[in-house]
C-alpha positions as CSV (number, residue, x, y, z in Angstrom):
1,M,0.0,0.0,0.0
2,V,2.9,2.4,0.8
3,Y,4.4,1.7,-2.6
4,G,1.0,2.4,-4.3
5,R,0.8,5.8,-2.6
6,K,4.4,6.7,-3.6
7,R,3.7,5.7,-7.2
8,L,0.5,7.8,-7.2
9,V,2.2,10.9,-5.8
10,A,5.1,10.6,-8.3
11,S,2.7,10.2,-11.3
12,A,0.6,13.1,-10.1
13,V,3.6,15.4,-9.7
14,K,4.9,14.3,-13.1
15,N,1.6,15.0,-14.9
16,L,0.3,18.0,-12.9
17,T,3.4,20.1,-12.3
18,A,1.4,23.3,-12.4
19,I,-1.4,22.0,-10.2
20,S,-1.6,21.5,-6.5
21,A,-3.4,18.6,-5.0
22,S,-4.6,20.6,-2.0
23,H,-7.8,21.6,-3.8
24,L,-8.8,18.0,-4.5
25,P,-11.5,16.5,-2.2
26,K,-9.8,13.2,-1.6
27,F,-6.1,12.6,-2.1
28,P,-5.0,9.9,-2.7
29,P,-8.3,8.5,-4.1
30,S,-9.9,5.6,-2.5
31,Q,-9.5,3.3,-5.6
32,A,-5.7,3.7,-5.3
33,T,-5.4,2.4,-1.8
34,K,-8.1,-0.3,-1.6
35,S,-7.5,-3.8,-2.7
36,P,-8.0,-5.3,-5.2
37,K,-8.7,-2.2,-7.3
38,A,-5.3,-0.8,-6.5
39,T,-3.7,-3.3,-8.8
40,N,-5.6,-1.9,-11.8
41,F,-5.4,1.7,-10.9
42,D,-3.9,4.0,-13.5
43,A,-2.3,6.9,-11.7
44,E,-1.4,8.8,-14.9
45,A,-4.9,8.6,-16.2
46,W,-6.3,9.7,-12.9
47,A,-3.9,12.6,-12.7
48,A,-4.7,13.7,-16.3
49,I,-8.4,13.9,-15.5
50,Q,-8.2,16.0,-12.4
51,P,-9.3,19.6,-12.7
52,P,-6.8,22.4,-12.1
53,P,-7.4,24.6,-9.0
54,P,-9.8,27.5,-9.3
55,S,-7.0,30.0,-8.6
56,A,-5.2,28.7,-11.8
57,L,-8.4,29.1,-13.9
58,S,-9.0,32.6,-12.5
59,A,-5.4,33.6,-13.1
60,F,-5.7,32.3,-16.7
61,A,-8.8,34.4,-17.3
62,H,-7.1,37.6,-16.0
63,R,-4.0,36.9,-18.0
64,I,-5.8,36.9,-21.3
65,G,-7.9,39.9,-20.4
66,L,-11.2,38.2,-19.7
67,G,-11.2,38.4,-16.0
68,A,-14.3,40.6,-16.0
69,V,-16.1,38.5,-18.6
70,L,-15.4,35.0,-17.4
71,T,-16.0,35.1,-13.6
72,D,-17.2,31.5,-13.2
73,T,-14.3,29.1,-12.9
74,D,-16.5,26.2,-13.9
75,V,-17.1,27.8,-17.3
76,I,-13.4,28.3,-17.8
77,L,-12.8,24.7,-16.8
78,Q,-15.3,23.6,-19.4
79,A,-13.5,25.6,-22.1
80,C,-10.3,23.8,-21.2
81,T,-11.8,20.3,-21.2
82,H,-11.6,18.5,-24.6
83,P,-14.4,16.0,-25.4
84,S,-11.8,13.2,-25.4
85,A,-11.4,13.6,-21.6
86,Q,-14.8,12.0,-21.1
87,Y,-13.4,8.6,-21.9
88,L,-10.8,8.9,-19.1
89,A,-13.5,10.1,-16.7
90,K,-15.7,7.0,-17.4
91,Q,-12.7,4.8,-16.9
92,Q,-12.1,6.2,-13.4
93,D,-15.7,6.2,-12.3
94,P,-18.4,4.8,-14.6
95,N,-21.1,6.1,-12.3
96,A,-19.9,9.7,-12.3
97,P,-21.9,12.4,-14.1
98,P,-20.5,13.3,-17.6
99,L,-17.9,16.0,-17.8
100,A,-18.8,19.4,-19.1
101,T,-16.6,19.6,-22.2
102,N,-16.1,22.2,-24.9
103,A,-17.6,20.2,-27.7
104,H,-20.4,22.7,-28.5
105,L,-18.3,25.7,-27.6
106,G,-15.6,24.7,-30.0
107,V,-18.0,24.3,-32.9
108,L,-19.5,27.7,-32.3
109,G,-16.2,29.4,-31.7
110,N,-14.7,27.9,-34.9
111,A,-17.7,29.3,-37.0
112,L,-17.3,32.7,-35.4
113,M,-13.5,32.8,-36.0
114,G,-14.0,31.7,-39.6
115,L,-16.6,34.5,-40.1
116,F,-14.3,37.2,-38.6
117,A,-11.2,36.1,-40.5
118,T,-13.0,35.8,-43.8
119,E,-14.6,39.2,-43.7
120,Y,-11.3,40.8,-42.5
121,V,-9.1,39.2,-45.2
122,H,-11.7,39.9,-47.9
123,A,-12.1,43.5,-46.9
124,S,-8.3,44.0,-46.6
125,Y,-7.5,42.3,-49.9
126,P,-10.5,42.8,-52.2
127,Y,-8.8,41.3,-55.3
128,L,-7.4,38.2,-53.7
129,P,-8.2,34.9,-55.5
130,T,-10.6,32.6,-53.7
131,R,-8.1,29.8,-53.1
132,V,-5.5,32.2,-51.7
133,L,-8.3,33.8,-49.5
134,K,-9.0,30.4,-48.0
135,A,-5.4,29.8,-47.4
136,A,-5.0,33.2,-45.7
137,V,-8.0,32.5,-43.5
138,T,-6.5,29.2,-42.4
139,A,-3.2,30.9,-41.7
140,H,-5.0,33.4,-39.4
141,V,-7.4,31.1,-37.5
142,G,-6.5,27.5,-38.5
143,P,-5.8,24.6,-36.1
144,L,-2.0,25.2,-35.9
145,T,-2.5,28.9,-35.2
146,C,-5.1,28.2,-32.5
147,S,-2.7,25.7,-30.9
148,N,0.1,28.2,-30.9
149,V,-2.0,30.9,-29.4
150,A,-3.3,28.6,-26.7
151,Q,0.3,27.9,-25.7
152,E,1.1,31.6,-25.7
153,M,-1.9,32.1,-23.4
154,G,-0.6,29.6,-21.0
155,A,-3.4,27.2,-21.4
156,A,-1.3,24.1,-22.0
157,S,-1.2,23.2,-18.3
158,L,-5.0,23.6,-18.0
159,L,-5.9,21.3,-20.8
160,R,-7.7,18.0,-20.0
161,W,-7.7,15.5,-22.9
162,H,-7.0,11.9,-24.0
163,R,-4.8,10.9,-26.8
164,Q,-6.6,7.7,-27.8
165,P,-10.4,8.2,-27.7
166,P,-12.6,5.1,-28.1
167,A,-13.3,4.1,-31.7
168,P,-16.4,2.3,-32.9
169,T,-16.2,-1.5,-33.0
170,G,-14.3,-2.8,-36.1
171,S,-13.0,0.6,-37.1
172,Y,-9.7,2.5,-36.6
173,Q,-9.4,6.0,-35.3
174,A,-6.2,7.9,-35.5
175,P,-4.8,9.2,-32.2
176,L,-5.8,12.7,-31.2
177,Q,-2.9,15.1,-31.4
178,R,-2.2,17.4,-28.5
179,S,-2.1,20.4,-30.8
180,D,-5.7,19.7,-32.0
181,A,-6.9,19.4,-28.4
182,L,-5.2,22.7,-27.6
183,A,-6.8,24.4,-30.6
184,S,-10.2,23.9,-29.0
185,I,-9.4,26.3,-26.1
186,P,-9.2,29.6,-28.1
187,R,-12.3,28.6,-30.1
188,S,-14.2,27.9,-26.9
189,L,-13.1,31.2,-25.4
190,T,-14.4,33.0,-28.5
191,A,-17.8,31.3,-28.1
192,L,-17.9,32.2,-24.4
193,V,-17.2,35.8,-25.1
194,Y,-20.0,35.8,-27.7
195,Q,-22.4,34.2,-25.3
196,T,-21.5,36.3,-22.3
197,R,-21.1,39.7,-24.1
198,S,-21.9,40.2,-27.7
199,L,-20.7,39.5,-31.3
200,P,-18.6,42.7,-31.5
201,S,-16.9,41.7,-28.3
202,A,-16.1,38.3,-29.7
203,R,-14.8,39.9,-32.9
204,Q,-12.5,42.2,-30.8
205,F,-11.1,39.2,-29.0
206,V,-10.3,37.4,-32.3
207,H,-8.8,40.5,-33.8
208,S,-6.6,41.0,-30.7
209,Y,-5.2,37.5,-30.6
210,F,-5.4,36.3,-34.2
211,L,-6.1,38.9,-36.9
212,S,-3.5,41.3,-35.6
213,R,-0.7,38.9,-36.7
214,E,1.2,39.4,-39.9
215,V,0.7,36.6,-42.5
216,D,2.8,36.3,-45.6
217,I,0.1,36.2,-48.2
218,R,2.6,36.7,-51.1
219,S,4.1,33.3,-50.6
220,M,0.7,31.7,-50.9
221,I,0.2,32.8,-54.5
222,K,1.8,30.6,-57.1
223,F,1.5,30.9,-60.9
224,V,1.8,28.3,-63.7
225,D,1.5,30.7,-66.6
226,P,1.4,34.3,-65.3
227,K,1.5,35.8,-68.8
228,K,-1.8,34.2,-69.7
229,A,-3.3,35.0,-66.3
230,L,-2.3,38.6,-66.8
231,K,-3.8,38.8,-70.2
232,E,-7.1,37.6,-68.8
233,M,-6.9,40.1,-65.9
234,V,-6.2,43.1,-68.1
235,Q,-9.1,42.1,-70.3
236,K,-11.4,41.8,-67.3
237,F,-10.5,45.4,-66.3
238,Q,-11.1,46.5,-69.9
239,R,-7.5,47.8,-70.4
240,E,-5.3,47.5,-73.4
241,P,-3.5,44.1,-73.9
242,P,-0.2,43.8,-72.0
243,K,3.0,44.2,-74.0
244,S,6.6,43.3,-72.9
245,R,9.4,45.8,-73.4
246,L,13.1,45.3,-72.8
247,L,14.2,48.1,-70.4
248,K,17.8,47.3,-69.6
249,E,20.4,44.6,-70.3
250,T,24.0,43.9,-69.6
251,G,26.3,41.0,-70.5
252,R,24.2,39.6,-73.3
253,F,27.1,37.7,-74.7
254,S,28.7,36.8,-71.4
255,N,28.0,33.8,-69.1
256,S,26.0,35.9,-66.6
257,P,23.7,38.2,-68.5
258,I,21.0,40.3,-66.8
259,F,17.8,41.5,-68.5
260,V,15.2,43.8,-67.1
261,V,11.7,43.6,-68.8
262,G,8.7,45.8,-68.2
263,I,5.1,45.0,-69.0
264,Y,2.9,47.8,-70.2
265,S,-0.8,48.3,-70.7
266,G,-1.0,51.2,-73.1
267,N,1.3,53.9,-71.6
268,D,1.1,52.5,-68.1
269,Q,3.8,50.2,-66.7
270,I,2.1,47.5,-64.7
271,G,5.0,45.2,-63.9
272,E,8.7,44.8,-64.0
273,G,11.1,41.8,-63.6
274,F,14.7,40.7,-64.2
275,G,16.4,37.5,-65.0
276,A,19.3,35.7,-66.7
277,S,17.1,35.3,-69.8
278,L,14.4,37.3,-71.6
279,R,11.9,34.6,-70.8
280,M,12.7,34.6,-67.1
281,A,12.5,38.4,-66.9
282,E,9.2,38.4,-68.8
283,Y,7.8,35.7,-66.4
284,R,8.8,37.7,-63.4
285,A,7.4,40.9,-64.8
286,A,4.0,39.3,-65.4
287,E,4.1,37.8,-61.9
288,D,4.9,41.2,-60.5
289,A,2.0,42.8,-62.3
290,L,-0.4,40.2,-61.0
291,L,0.9,40.5,-57.4
292,R,0.4,44.3,-57.6
293,V,-3.3,43.7,-58.1
294,Y,-3.8,40.7,-55.9
295,L,-1.9,42.3,-52.9
296,T,-3.6,45.6,-53.2
297,R,-4.6,46.4,-49.6
298,T,-7.3,48.6,-48.3
299,P,-5.9,51.3,-45.9
300,P,-6.7,50.5,-42.3
301,E,-8.6,53.8,-41.8
302,Q,-10.9,52.9,-44.7
303,L,-11.5,49.2,-43.6
304,Q,-15.1,48.4,-43.0
305,L,-16.5,45.0,-41.8
306,P,-20.0,43.7,-42.3
307,T,-20.3,42.7,-38.6
308,S,-19.8,46.3,-37.5
309,T,-23.5,46.7,-38.1
310,F,-24.4,44.6,-35.0
311,P,-25.1,46.7,-31.9
312,L,-22.5,47.1,-29.2
313,G,-23.0,46.2,-25.6
314,V,-24.1,43.1,-23.7
315,G,-26.8,41.0,-25.3
316,D,-27.6,39.0,-28.4
317,V,-27.6,40.2,-32.0
318,F,-31.4,40.2,-32.3
319,R,-32.2,42.8,-29.7
320,D,-33.6,46.2,-30.6
321,A,-30.6,48.5,-30.6
322,P,-29.0,51.1,-33.0
323,E,-26.9,49.5,-35.7
324,G,-23.4,50.6,-36.7
325,M,-22.7,52.4,-40.0
326,Y,-21.5,50.4,-42.9
327,V,-21.0,51.3,-46.5
328,P,-20.5,48.2,-48.6
329,P,-17.8,48.4,-51.3
330,S,-18.4,47.6,-54.9
331,L,-18.3,43.9,-55.8
332,E,-15.3,42.8,-57.7
333,Q,-15.4,40.3,-60.5
334,A,-14.0,36.9,-59.4
335,E,-10.9,35.5,-60.9
336,I,-11.3,33.4,-64.1
337,M,-11.2,29.7,-63.6
338,Y,-10.0,28.0,-66.7
339,A,-12.1,24.9,-67.7
340,S,-13.5,24.7,-64.2
341,G,-16.3,22.3,-65.4
342,G,-14.0,20.1,-67.5
343,N,-16.2,20.5,-70.6
344,S,-16.6,24.3,-70.8
345,G,-14.6,24.6,-74.0
346,A,-12.2,27.0,-72.5
347,V,-8.5,26.5,-72.7
348,A,-7.4,24.1,-69.9
349,Q,-5.2,26.3,-67.7
350,S,-4.6,26.4,-64.0
351,S,-3.0,29.8,-63.4
352,I,-3.3,30.2,-59.7
353,T,-2.7,27.6,-57.0
354,A,-2.5,28.1,-53.3
């Protein structure tokens, strides 16, 4: 029995380094010290399912700036409990009531974060291709970003989860990654802010922790044939067809020549590129012209979001309150998808990939 208690304490200290056992009602638990259950007792699983102390949950809420919003530590604990932890709880005590997990909060928070990120990226880059827009939204609020933000918040020590949730009979289920379980915490916090306060408050929370980060959108845009894509874009904007002109050159007959090519639409230069050959310089010039359009960014002082029409203050979005001002921008024509249906008769060309 003495050995069992030592093993329990060692496992608890190993798995709960940031959590004290003083807040637990019974330590060590009765199933760890009574025979014959003590032989089948899993100390690590028991330690993984124990809730952190209320002081740690309250400190976490104040650390992320939600101390005045999330005052109930049970709600914060629910946001930090992944649905996979329910399996461990049933293992320890089959008769215990089910855990309050963040299953529904994570779904709601994920939808809200996708809404806020999509409207922000689309309003900031109105000419961005659809595929690149989706990639930029994923970079802002995707699973990996949510996991990294959760670690920066200090939520890793508060997470309750289980790597191997039960799978249906006769099927295989891949182990749950810790990063995926951590990603559910920021999503749940977004949902709690929305439920406790309002939609603008949830949007402010997402902007503070996610959308304020710089994302390299330029690296997400790849071209197969930028010259053909540029021709289609210039035609879409009803401008003169693009023409390439050699601007500068040096070392044409040497082993390291340099050519500088500019692309013009009428009298306006719309792109410029260099290379060791005329073809490479022309390719880069067309690519530069496309990036100038795709990466055109709305100035921050002129940025308007559709969710700004929802009223401020505590309450739901359906209450009778004054709406915010919003002037919708003019709709831009979407990028051309070559032979998107497979039998459209257009030239088969995939000019943009993300």
